[in-house]
C-alpha positions as CSV (number, residue, x, y, z in Angstrom):
1,X,-20.1,-6.4,-3.5
2,X,-18.4,-6.6,-6.9
3,X,-17.7,-3.1,-8.3
4,X,-15.7,-1.7,-11.2
5,X,-12.4,-0.4,-9.8
6,X,-13.1,3.3,-10.6
7,X,-16.4,3.2,-8.7
8,X,-14.9,1.2,-5.8
9,X,-12.1,3.7,-5.3
10,X,-14.5,6.6,-5.6
11,X,-16.7,5.2,-2.9
12,X,-14.1,3.8,-0.5
13,X,-11.0,6.1,-0.7
14,X,-11.5,9.8,0.4
15,X,-9.2,12.7,0.8
16,X,-7.4,12.6,4.1
17,X,-7.8,8.9,4.6
18,X,-5.3,6.5,6.1
19,X,-4.8,3.9,3.3
20,X,-2.9,0.6,3.7
21,X,-1.9,-1.1,0.4
22,X,-0.2,-4.3,1.3
23,X,1.5,-7.1,-0.7
24,X,5.0,-8.4,-0.2
25,X,6.9,-8.8,-3.5
26,X,3.7,-10.6,-4.7
27,X,0.2,-9.5,-5.3
28,X,0.9,-5.7,-4.9
29,X,-2.2,-3.7,-5.7
30,X,-0.5,-1.5,-8.4
31,X,-3.5,-0.8,-10.6
32,X,-5.6,0.3,-7.5
33,X,-2.8,2.7,-6.7
34,X,-3.0,4.1,-10.2
35,X,-6.7,4.5,-9.9
36,X,-6.2,6.5,-6.7
37,X,-3.9,8.8,-8.7
38,X,-6.4,9.1,-11.5
39,X,-9.1,10.3,-9.1
40,X,-6.8,12.9,-7.7
41,X,-7.0,11.9,-4.0
42,X,-5.0,14.1,-1.7
43,X,-3.6,14.3,1.9
44,X,-3.5,10.5,2.3
45,X,-1.6,8.8,5.0
46,X,-0.1,5.9,3.1
47,X,0.7,2.8,5.2
48,X,2.8,-0.1,3.9
49,X,5.5,-2.4,5.4
50,X,7.6,-2.2,2.2
51,X,6.6,0.8,0.1
52,X,8.0,0.3,-3.4
53,X,7.2,1.7,-6.8
54,X,3.4,2.0,-6.4
55,X,3.9,4.3,-3.4
56,X,6.7,6.1,-5.3
57,X,4.2,6.9,-8.0
58,X,1.5,8.0,-5.6
59,X,3.9,10.2,-3.6
60,X,5.2,11.8,-6.9
61,X,1.6,12.4,-8.0
62,X,0.9,14.4,-4.9
63,X,-1.5,12.0,-3.2
64,X,0.4,11.6,0.1
65,X,1.0,13.9,3.1
66,X,2.5,11.1,5.3
67,X,4.1,7.7,5.0
68,X,4.0,5.0,7.7
69,X,6.5,2.3,6.8
70,X,9.3,-0.1,7.8
71,X,11.4,-0.2,4.7
72,X,11.3,1.7,1.4
73,X,13.0,1.0,-1.9
74,X,12.8,-0.3,-5.5
75,X,13.4,-4.0,-4.8
76,X,16.6,-5.3,-6.3
77,X,17.4,-1.9,-7.8
78,X,17.8,0.9,-5.3
79,X,16.1,4.0,-4.0
80,X,12.6,5.4,-4.5
81,X,13.5,8.8,-6.0
82,X,10.0,10.4,-5.8
83,X,9.9,9.4,-2.2
84,X,13.3,10.9,-1.6
85,X,12.4,14.1,-3.5
86,X,9.3,14.6,-1.4
87,X,11.0,13.8,1.9
88,X,14.1,15.9,1.2
89,X,12.8,18.7,-1.0
90,X,9.1,18.8,-0.5
91,X,8.3,18.1,-4.1
92,X,5.5,17.9,-5.1
93,X,4.6,18.5,-1.5
94,X,6.2,17.8,1.9
95,X,6.1,14.2,3.2
96,X,5.9,13.3,6.8
97,X,7.6,10.1,7.8
98,X,6.8,7.6,10.5
99,X,9.3,4.7,10.6
100,X,9.0,1.3,12.3
101,X,10.6,-2.1,12.0
102,X,9.0,-4.9,10.0
103,X,8.0,-6.6,13.3
104,X,6.5,-3.4,14.6
105,X,4.3,-2.9,11.6
106,X,3.2,-6.5,11.5
107,X,2.3,-6.4,15.2
108,X,0.4,-3.2,14.8
109,X,-1.7,-4.7,12.1
110,X,-2.3,-7.8,14.2
111,X,-3.4,-5.6,17.1
112,X,-5.8,-3.8,14.9
113,X,-7.2,-7.0,13.6
114,X,-7.7,-8.3,17.1
115,X,-9.4,-5.2,18.3
116,X,-6.5,-4.4,20.8
117,X,-5.3,-0.9,21.4
118,X,-1.6,-1.7,21.1
119,X,1.0,-4.4,20.6
120,X,4.1,-5.3,22.7
121,X,7.3,-6.6,21.3
122,X,11.1,-6.9,21.9
123,X,12.0,-5.9,18.4
124,X,13.1,-2.3,19.0
125,X,15.8,-3.1,21.6
126,X,19.1,-1.6,20.7
127,X,17.7,0.6,17.9
128,X,17.3,4.4,17.9
129,X,13.7,4.2,16.5
130,X,12.3,4.5,20.0
131,X,13.7,8.0,20.3
132,X,12.8,9.0,16.8
133,X,9.3,7.7,16.4
134,X,6.5,9.0,18.6
135,X,4.4,5.9,18.2
136,X,7.0,3.6,19.9
137,X,6.9,3.8,23.7
138,X,8.8,1.8,26.3
139,X,6.7,-0.3,28.5
140,X,7.5,-2.5,31.5
141,X,6.2,-6.0,31.7
142,X,4.0,-6.2,34.9
143,X,5.0,-9.9,35.4
144,X,8.8,-9.9,34.8
145,X,9.8,-6.2,35.0
146,X,11.4,-6.5,31.5
147,X,11.4,-3.4,29.4
148,X,9.7,-3.8,26.1
149,X,8.3,-1.6,23.4
150,X,4.6,-0.8,22.8
151,X,3.2,0.3,19.4
152,X,-0.4,1.5,18.8
153,X,-2.7,-0.7,16.7
154,X,-3.1,0.1,13.0
155,X,-6.7,0.6,12.0
156,X,-6.6,2.1,8.5
157,X,-9.7,3.8,7.0
158,X,-9.3,1.5,4.0
159,X,-7.1,-1.5,3.2
160,X,-6.5,-2.3,-0.5
161,X,-5.0,-5.7,-1.5
162,X,-4.7,-7.8,-4.6
163,X,-5.6,-11.5,-4.8
164,X,-5.9,-14.2,-7.5
165,X,-9.6,-14.9,-7.3
166,X,-13.0,-14.0,-5.8
167,X,-16.3,-15.7,-6.1
168,X,-19.5,-13.9,-7.1
169,X,-20.5,-13.6,-3.4
170,X,-17.3,-11.6,-2.7
171,X,-15.3,-14.3,-0.9
172,X,-11.6,-13.8,-1.8
173,X,-8.9,-16.5,-2.3
174,X,-5.2,-15.8,-2.4
175,X,-2.1,-18.0,-2.2
176,X,1.7,-17.8,-2.5
177,X,3.5,-15.1,-0.5
178,X,0.7,-13.4,1.3
179,X,2.5,-11.1,3.8
180,X,0.1,-9.2,6.1
181,X,-2.8,-8.8,3.7
182,X,-5.2,-10.7,5.9
183,X,-4.3,-8.7,9.0
184,X,-4.5,-5.4,7.1
185,X,-8.0,-6.2,5.8
186,X,-9.2,-7.4,9.3
187,X,-7.8,-4.2,10.9
188,X,-9.3,-1.7,8.4
189,X,-12.7,0.0,8.5
190,X,-13.2,-0.7,4.8
191,X,-11.5,-3.1,2.5
192,X,-11.1,-3.2,-1.3
193,X,-9.7,-6.3,-3.0
194,X,-8.7,-6.3,-6.6
195,X,-8.6,-9.7,-8.2
196,X,-7.3,-11.4,-11.3
197,X,-10.7,-13.0,-12.0
198,X,-14.2,-13.6,-10.5
199,X,-15.2,-17.2,-10.6
200,X,-18.3,-19.3,-9.8
201,X,-16.5,-21.5,-7.3
202,X,-13.2,-21.2,-5.3
203,X,-11.4,-24.4,-5.9
204,X,-9.1,-25.2,-2.9
205,X,-5.4,-24.4,-3.4
206,X,-2.5,-25.5,-1.0
207,X,-1.6,-22.7,1.4
208,X,-4.6,-20.6,0.5
209,X,-5.9,-17.6,2.5
210,X,-9.6,-17.0,2.3
211,X,-11.1,-13.6,3.1
212,X,-14.8,-14.1,3.7
213,X,-17.1,-11.6,2.1
214,X,-18.2,-10.3,5.5
215,X,-14.7,-8.6,6.0
216,X,-14.5,-7.3,2.4
217,X,-16.4,-4.1,1.4
218,X,-15.9,-4.4,-2.3
219,X,-14.2,-6.7,-4.9
220,X,-13.0,-5.2,-8.2
221,X,-11.9,-7.3,-11.2
222,X,-8.5,-6.1,-12.3
223,X,-6.7,-8.6,-14.5
224,X,-3.0,-7.9,-14.4
225,X,-3.6,-5.5,-11.5
226,X,-0.4,-6.5,-9.6
227,X,2.0,-5.8,-12.5
228,X,4.9,-5.3,-12.5
229,X,4.9,-7.5,-9.4
230,X,3.6,-10.9,-9.9
231,X,0.5,-13.0,-9.2
232,X,1.4,-16.6,-8.5
233,X,-0.3,-18.9,-11.0
234,X,-1.1,-16.0,-13.4
235,X,2.1,-14.1,-14.4
236,X,5.7,-13.6,-13.3
237,X,7.5,-10.5,-12.0
238,X,8.6,-8.0,-14.6
239,X,12.1,-7.3,-13.5
240,X,12.8,-5.0,-16.5
241,X,10.0,-2.7,-15.4
242,X,11.5,-2.3,-11.9
243,X,14.9,-1.5,-13.5
244,X,13.4,0.9,-15.9
245,X,11.6,2.8,-13.1
246,X,14.9,3.8,-11.6
247,X,15.7,6.1,-14.6
248,X,12.1,7.3,-15.0
249,X,11.7,8.3,-11.4
250,X,15.0,10.2,-11.0
251,X,13.9,13.2,-13.0
252,X,10.8,15.3,-12.2
253,X,10.0,16.1,-15.8
254,X,10.5,12.6,-17.0
255,X,8.4,11.2,-14.2
256,X,5.6,13.7,-14.9
257,X,5.6,12.8,-18.6
258,X,5.5,9.1,-17.7
259,X,2.6,9.6,-15.3
260,X,0.6,11.6,-17.8
261,X,1.2,9.0,-20.6
262,X,1.0,5.8,-18.6
263,X,-1.5,6.5,-15.8
264,X,-3.5,9.6,-16.7
265,X,-3.5,9.3,-20.4
266,X,-3.1,13.1,-20.6
267,X,-0.8,15.3,-22.7
268,X,2.7,15.7,-21.2
269,X,5.1,18.5,-21.2
270,X,7.8,20.3,-19.1
271,X,5.3,22.6,-17.5
272,X,3.0,19.8,-16.4
273,X,3.0,19.1,-12.6
274,X,0.9,17.7,-9.8
275,X,-1.5,20.7,-9.8
276,X,-2.1,20.3,-13.5
277,X,-2.8,16.6,-13.1
278,X,-5.3,17.3,-10.3
279,X,-7.3,19.6,-12.7
280,X,-7.1,16.9,-15.4
281,X,-8.5,14.2,-13.1
282,X,-11.1,16.3,-11.2
């Protein structure tokens, strides 16, 4: 089903949902994240292997109550300051953290996609994550007696990814660095894919991943929807935007003014905050 982005988010993303927005360096669904902010969604559990500036913005806008992740930062630049402010100071609201390794997150998605209750891996050996994360449990192999780690499957309420193309039947085509988008979509109860364009036919591309329409709830055209990340074959990564975000995100008032101007299109000012934005987008 092909829907405008605002309608797709309205129908698929609800307050309190667990939302996975995947994309590794490439094809990050930034515009979809902005639409979630515009619609004032709250109490979300945000899931992402590498939360970067899109989750920094959503956390700063007050959308999240919890983050499930394996690494967080502004790639090539430094910290996520809205993430840090929420985790350390509870602004604009407290943020619960659940930290895993990359391998743990990938295996959790794979287990969810396969319909399995959990995944087993060696990747946590020698780390302190087992003692710090309740969703990592030691398990003994019944065949060898080796001690491994088990992690529960990830089955998000909704997965949101970005891709290059979809056809008019809702089949999706992506290529380049694709990360765990396929696994996230297969593991989720609902899936929204934003695309650069909708075409009549999906011409084969080397290394392509095809998501058939039967696993996609909705497709939304969103040209440029991955910026400032990149979409292979469409546009390059905007490194200046990532560098600029560091200064914007360090200060609450500057961030609020940026969010009002660039995402919400609302008046900005020193007294504007997440509660004011919620009223503006209700």
